N, C-alpha and C positions, 0 to 999 in steps of 0.2 A: 280437683280436690276430692270430689265424691268418689272417684275411682281409687284414689289413694286410701281413703277411709275404708272403702269396700274391700280393698286388697288386705288391709291390716286386719279387718274383721274376719276375713276368710283364713288368714294365717293363724290368728288366735284360735279360731274354731277348730282348725286342723290339729293344732298343738294340743288343745283340750281333749279332742277325740282320741289322740294317741295316748294321752295320760289315762283316760278312762278305759281304753282297751287294755293297756298294760296292767292297770289296777284290777280289772276284771279277770285277766288271765292269771294273775297271781292268786286272786281269791279262789278261782276255780281249781287251782292246783293244791291249795291248802285246805285240807278237810276240817281241821280243828282250829281252835284259837291259837294264834301265834303269840309267843311271849318274848318280851325284851329281857334277855337274861340278866342284864345289869340292873333293871328297874323293877322287875316283877318276880314274885315267887312262882316258879314254874314246875310242872310235873316232869318227872324223869323215870326211866325204867332201868333196873339192873337186869342184864340178860346173861344167862349162863354160857350159851353156845353161840358162836359166831353166826351160824346159819339162822338162828332165831331172830337176828336183827332183820334179815330179809322177811321172815315170817310176820314180824310185827308191822313192818312197812306195808306188806301186802294186806294184812287185816285192816289197816287204817286206810286202805285204798289210795295209797300214794301214787301219783302219776306225774311224770314230767318234772321231777323235783331236782333241786340242787342239794348235793350231799357234801357235808364237811366231815371227813373221817380222820381221826387222829390215831396213828398206830405205826408200827415198824414195817407192816406188810401191805402189799397192794391188793390182794384178794381179787385178782383179775386174770386168773389162769383160764384160758378158753377150754370148753369141753372138748374131749377128743372126738375125732370123726368116728362114725359107726363101724368102720372097718377094724378099729382097734378094740372093739368090744361092744356091749350093749349101749345104745345111745343114751346119753344123759339128758339130752335136750331134743325134743321132736317138735316139728311144726304142727300146729293145729290143722292147717290145710296148706296145700301147696302154694296157694296165692295169698296167704295170710302173713301179715308183717310181724305178728307176735309169736311168742314161743310158749310152749307148755313145759314148765320146769319139772323134771322128774326127781332130781336130786340136787341139793345145794350143800356146799361144804365151806370150811374156812378158806379154802383155796380160791374160791370163785364167786363169793356171794355178791360182790360189787359188779363183777362181770355179768352175772345173771340179772341183777337189778337193772343194769344198763340195757341188756338185751330184751327185757320184758317191759321197757318203757317206764319203770318206776322212777328212774333217774335220767336226767339229760346232761348233767354236769357234775363232775366229781372234783372236789378239792381234797387232796390227800396231804395232811400235815405230818411230816416225818421229823424225827429227831435229827439234829444237824449232822451227826455222824452217819446216819443211815441215808440221809439226803445226798451227802457227798459220795458215799459208796455206790449208790444206785445211779445217780445222775452224772457223776464224775465232775462235780461242780467246782468252780474256783471259789476262793474265800469270799469274793464279792457277790457271788451269785446266790440268791435265796429263793428263786422261783424258776420253774421249768414247765412248759406247756406242750402237750401233744394233743392230737385230735383223733377221735374214733368216729368215723362217718360224720365229720363236721361238728361233733360235740366235744367240748374241751374237757381234758383231764389235766388239772393243775396240781403240780407238786410244789410244796413250799415248806418252810421251816417255822412258820408262824400262822396264827389264826387269820383267815382272810377277812376282808371287808366285803360283805355281800348285802345287797339292798333288800332282797326278798327273804322271807322266812326259809330256813333250811332244815334238813334232816341232819341232826348232829349225832355222830357216833364216836365214842371214846373207847378204844380197845385197850385191854390190859397191857398189851405189848408196849404201849407208849410210855409206860412207867419204868421201863428198863433203864431209862436215862432221864427221867422227868420227875421233878419234885411235885407231890400232890398239892401242897399249899400254893406253889407258884402257878400251877395250872388253874386252880380255882381263881386266883387273882387275875390271870390272863383272860379267863372267860368273862369275868365281871367287867373288864375293861375293853372287851372286844367289839362291843356294839352289835353283836349277833342277835338275830331273832330266830326262834325255833319253835315248831309245834310238836316235834317228836325228838326227845333227847334220850339216848341210850348209853349206858356204861356196860360194856361187854367184858365178862371175865374170861372169855375165850377158853373155856374148859375143853373144847374139842380141838384146840390147836396145840400140838405137842411142842412147838417151838416157843410157846409162852411159858415162863417159869412160875413156880409157886410164889416166888418173891414178887414178881410182877403183879400177880393177882392180889397178894397182901397189900401192896401199895395201891392198887386200884380200890380195894375196900377202904383203905385210909382216905382216899380221895372221895369216895361215896359218903363217908362220915362227915368230911368237911363240907361237901356240897350240900348236905342235908340242911345246912343253915340257910341256904338259898332256894332249895328245891324240895318238893314233896316226892319222895322216891318210893317206888313200889317195885316188887319183883314180877317180871313178866313170865307167865306160864303159857307156853305155846301149845296149842292143840293141833297145829298144822302138821300134815304129813311131810312137810318140807324141812322140819326142824332137826331131823337126824339124817346122817349120811350112812346108808347101810353097806357101803363098800367095805 
């Protein structure tokens, strides 16, 4: 009987240790306070250029995070090899796992964030028509997963359920086929927690229309009922792409 009790105590202890380690890991990755979007008034930033989203994450020292990105574009174009021109990404040292980012653009800011360990998992929420075009999905399919070096990239048509606080970015391109009021309602029902929320006007992306940006501003006005919104001013040398 004593052996059974001891075994139960050991199992409970191991389970509690795992929970504490998981909680500690999440706390270490989250620099600021995490807000439950549906229950708390939360801070958010408007960002003019796509590249500035990366700059803001970097300034907040984000590491190993989960990103929920809403938009029509993947922003995951790899930097060209050095033989095609000046290198856009150079290693700090030959045996170092990190990268020194020289230039960031709307084409690749999520790829750069992945390469520099800012993010470890990306949930890309696409409008249904774009999801079908990119994934070649059937009407019944609403999620698709691929892996980059064992790290998941999840493509979906709806806001995901994520247990830990996320970096939430809403790109103006998402409003090409999305109603601003409906998105606010979806966010309030999503159960998401976030410590950094950005609404990007994507002024550096020529594929985003002025109408998309006007709808994004309408969304910002509606979201201000739930969030304290400020404009992000980047001082980073990564905020502009000099190409």
